[in-house]
C-alpha positions, 0 to 999 in steps of 0.5 A, a space after each residue: 589377074 585373079 581379081 580382074 577376070 571376074 570383074 571383066 566377066 561381070 562387065 561383059 555380062 552387063 554390056 551384053 544385057 545393055 545391048 539386048 535391052 536397047 532394041 525393045 526400049 527404042 523400037 517405038 521411037 525407031 518406028 515413029 521416025 521410020 513412019 515419018 520418013 515414009 516407010 511402011 510400019 506395022 501397025 500404022 499410027 503411033 497411037 495404035 502402036 502404043 497398044 501393042 507390046 514392044 516384042 510384037 512390034 519387033 517381030 512385025 518390023 524386023 527391018 527397023 529393029 537395027 534403027 533403034 541402035 542409031 537414034 540421035 535421042 534414044 530412050 536407052 543409048 548403046 554403050 558405044 554412044 555413051 562412050 563417044 559422048 563421054 569422050 567428047 566431054 572429057 578426052 577431046 576437051 583435054 586434047 583441046 586444052 579445055 579440060 576445065 571448060 564448063 562443057 567438060 565433065 572433068 570440070 563438073 566432076 571436080 565440082 562434085 568431088 570437092 563437096 564429096 570429099 568435104 562430106 566424106 571428111 565430115 561424115 567419117 569424123 562424126 562416124 568415128 567419134 560416135 563409134 568411140 563414144 558408143 563403145 565406151 559408154 553404155 548410155 551412148 550405145 542405148 541412146 545414139 545407136 537407135 537414132 542413127 539407125 532410124 535416121 537412115 530410114 528417111 529418104 535422102 530425096 526428101 531430106 535434101 530439100 529440107 537441108 538446103 532450105 534450112 541452110 538458107 534460113 541460117 544464112 549459109 552462103 553457097 551451095 557447097 555446104 548443103 551438098 557436103 552435109 547431105 553427103 556426110 549424112 549418107 556417109 557417117 552411118 556405114 562408118 559408124 556401124 563398121 567402126 563400132 564392130 571393129 572396136 568391139 572386135 577384140 576378144 574377152 581374153 585379149 582385153 583380160 590380158 591387157 588388164 593383167 598388164 594394168 593397161 589404162 583405157 587409153 592404152 587399151 584403145 590405141 594398142 588393141 581396139 584401134 588396130 583391130 578396127 582398121 580392117 572394118 574401118 577401111 571397108 566402111 570407108 569404101 562404102 562411105 565414099 561411094 555413098 558420099 558421092 551419091 549424096 552430093 549428086 542428089 544434093 545438086 539436083 534440087 538446088 538449081 546448080 549449073 555445075 556438078 555431075 548432078 547438075 549435068 544430069 538435071 540439065 540433060 533431063 530438062 533439055 531431053 538429051 539422054 546421052 548427056 545424062 548417061 555420060 554424066 552417070 558413067 562419069 560418076 561411076 568412074 569417079 566412084 570406082 577411082 575413089 574406092 580403088 584409092 582407098 583399097 590401095 591405102 588399106 593394103 599398104 596400111 595393113 601390110 605395114 602393120 603386119 595384118 593380112 590384106 
């Protein structure tokens, strides 16, 4: 309950701000529809209203403000509308036995999750191996770490098409591999930085103690550095899995894919269906929350078995 209460308070604040933003975002569309239906609006004419602020439009047309909360294609849907759309594409599909239908977000989430996990595995492996090399080699520390930092300054939206084109040139079939590479690109850096910090967490006195016992570098790593790095590693993994999911969704956008949450967002944008976009975004947020929660549970179980504070 101590953890749930602050989360619920923040969630309530987000929902309240969301509802407050719906009226100004949708007032122009609501007035356009009301005018086409024959209602009197102030000022008359869509062009004239473009020169008036949304706040003035709301003050001059108070009777039409509520209509912005019930539009079929709103600029900003309400949380209830997004929830209803999400239920139609998930819960109802499950009840009808069509959970893996191509119209189901469960199916599209499974496609995105597959590439996310492959990218997460690849990025985590590269991050851990890079961290071990950096900690044990000054040459690697001086050469690899700066390039790892510089690599994160490249916008992923610019890098994703390059990876896809290069994969095609190398004859890599399918869209799953490029998405996994993009996912790994975003994932490996937080794992690398967190693992380096964790492997360097032991104090000088602890390292000196193992030297007095004539411990080898391998024994020092497995008995001191690696256990000390686990809290840092799990924190980095939770950041990395969320980043990997973002990378997969971004990787689905320029590929012309028809499956995956990123594809649903792109298709919703092309066909002008904001509810489909928001439902896919909410599904991605839920998926990220589930993945991070599973890693948090794994962290608690692992650290508790090792006798470390959680």
